[in-house]
N, C-alpha and C positions, 0 to 999 in steps of 0.2 A: 536692674537687672543685678540681684540680689545673687551671692554666692553659691545656693542652695534652687537658683533657678538655671535650668536645662535650658542653650537654645533651639528656637523653634525649627524642625527641616525638614525640606517641604526637597520635592523631588517626584517622578517616574522611572519605574523600571518595568521594561517588557518584556519576555518572556515565549517562547512559541509555545502554544501547550497542544497544535494539531499538527499537522503532513502532512502535503495531497503528493500520490504516488499515482505514477502511469505507468501502466507493464502492459509491454505488446509484443503480440504473438503473431506475427506476420512469415508466411514460411510455414513447410511444416514441421511440424510438432516429431521430435526426434530422442534420444535417449536423455532421462530426468536429469541425470550430469548435467546436462546443456540449460539450466532452469534453476539453477544454489539460489540465484537472487531474488528471480522471481518470487521463489516458496516463500524465501526466506524475508520477503519482503510483508505475503501473507499472514505466513507465521506472527509476526512482528509488529505489527499494526496496529496501535491499540482505539478504543472504543471513537476517542475522539481523532481521531484515523478518514483521511478520504481516496479509496481507492478504485483507480479508473481502471480494467480490464481490455486492451480495444484488442480483439481478435479478427487478423484476413488469412486463412490459412483452408489450403485442400484436404485438408488431415495429416494424417500419421501415424505416429504409434499410441493405441489405444490404451496402451497402462503409464504410460507419459501421462496422458490427458483424464484419465480417473482420478492420478493423484494429483494433478495439477486443481482440479473442478472439488478434491476433496478439501483440499487447502484451501479454495474458495467458500468452500461451505463452513470452516471453522473461522474465518476472518472475523476478528471483531470486526476492522472497520466497516464506514459503511461503503459495498462496495457497488459501482457503478462497471456495468460493461457494456459493450460496445461493438455490435456484429457489422465491417465495414466490406465495401466485395464479396467476395466467396467466403465461405461456410462451410468445411465437410463434417 
């Protein structure tokens, strides 16, 4: 090899490009302040992410449910919902 030739470099570098999230709504839906993390995931998820929303609730606060649903509609990730057992 001459002075002006570079040494070939090989290797592999991997980076995560997407995340899978699971959100569980089980039990009564209460004040929206209790769902900051769940709403944050829905807001911040990228189009490459997948968010599974697992629902098993008898009901609760309508205004909180509307807030969560609004964020689900705006979520950029692939959103998969699953209703288990009772859902009111």
